[in-house]
C-alpha positions, 0 to 999 in steps of 0.5 A: 124840125122838118115836116115835108108831106109827100103825096102821090096823086094818081089820075086814072084817066085811062080810056076816059082821058081819050073820050073827054080831053085828049082828043082820041075818042076816034082812034082805036089805037088811042082807045087801047093806050087807055086800056093799057093804062087801066089793065097794065099801067095801074097794077104796076103802080100799085105794086110799086107803092106796096113795095115801099109801103106807101099809101097814095090817092087815086082820082078815078073817073067813073068810066075807069071804075066801070071799065077796070073793076079788077085794077080798082079792086086791087088798089082798094085791097092795097088800102089806097084812097079814092078820089073823084075825077069826073066820069069820062074826064069831062072838062068842067068848063064845057059843061052846064052846071047841072051837067056838072052836078050830075057828073059829081053825083054819079062819080060819088055813087061809083066810088062809094059802091067800090070803096065802101064809103064816100070819097073826100077829095076831088081834082078837076079833069084836065085841071080846069074848074068853073067859077062854081066848082068849088061850090058844088064840091062843098055842097056835096060834102067834099073836103078838099080839091086838088086843082087850084093853083094859088100856091104850089107847096102849101095847102090853103083854103079855096076861094070862090067868086074871083072876077076879072075883066077881060080886054075888049078892044072894041070898047074904050080902054077905061072899061077894061082897065080894072084889077082882079077882085078877089073872091071869098074863101070857103071851108074847102082845103085846096092841096096845091096843084103843080103842072111842073110836078105832073108826069103827063105833059112832058112824057105822053104823046098827045096828038092834039096837044102842042106841048106834048112830045111824049119823048122826054127823058125821065131823068130830065124830069127827075132833075126837075122834080128833085130840084123843086123838092131840094128847094122846098126842103130848104125853105120850108119847115112844113110843106106838101109836095103834091106829085101828079101821076097817070098809069098811062105815063108812069106805068111805063118802065122808064118812068117806074125806075124814075119814081123809084129813085125819087122815093128813095131819095126823098125818104132819105131826108129827115122829116119827110113822109108819104101819105094820102091826100085825105090825111094830109088835109086833115092834118092841115085843118087841125093846124089851121081851122077854117073858123079861126085861121082861114086865110093864107098861113103860108104868106103871113110871115112874109107880108109881116116882114 
């Protein structure tokens, strides 16, 4: 029997994305694109999910919470989950460990103030983690992360402490010819992130991003996403299908129509459900408790064959 869990993780970057990652902090037009995302795109997505009775997870920078209180109230009233996504979409790799902790602490406070409880999930701005991000999340009581990419369609327990040797052509080759050393798994669930299920890189114009043009036909992206879904549905009895959306992109009419078609296509398959990241993570933890089943359950049959 199939159990394919589709989750929409919505990153509410809005103005914060232009302040912290996209390089538009000095452009009035780019800042206004962020305002569109929070004031127009976000309510459109909430109404779409409401129409289909889907509960989703909105990873919301603290800046977006404080800048768009009415929109945030709307998604909370609709019963969606809130997750952490930095304050101003800061790249964790550019911060000191103390700055990273300070941003996380403030983000937790803001989400609790509007949602009524502490969030359990996190996705790193711009998909970048430091070598200690996972440890900091665990220290703060976060249950899951949606950034690590060790798999694409299976949840897993996050790993910390991986180490590798970079090439240094000024040194003898023997000093860099060393394999990666895997770190240690920790009881932080990771819902696999997948750049190929992210709406922003192909469908939003970002001046500073070399792989962005923002004019991809949504029907081409729809085919890419549907092909992935069809393969997952054929190959796995249990899997997650983690779609990443942004109101900046998916709040546009052509993408909203694409999402509607995909929802109806996937919902027509037996054993497919739509849920929040938190619910999917807690189901995974029941299936594979960290204390007794911590290692990659998705690889066991393959390596044993």
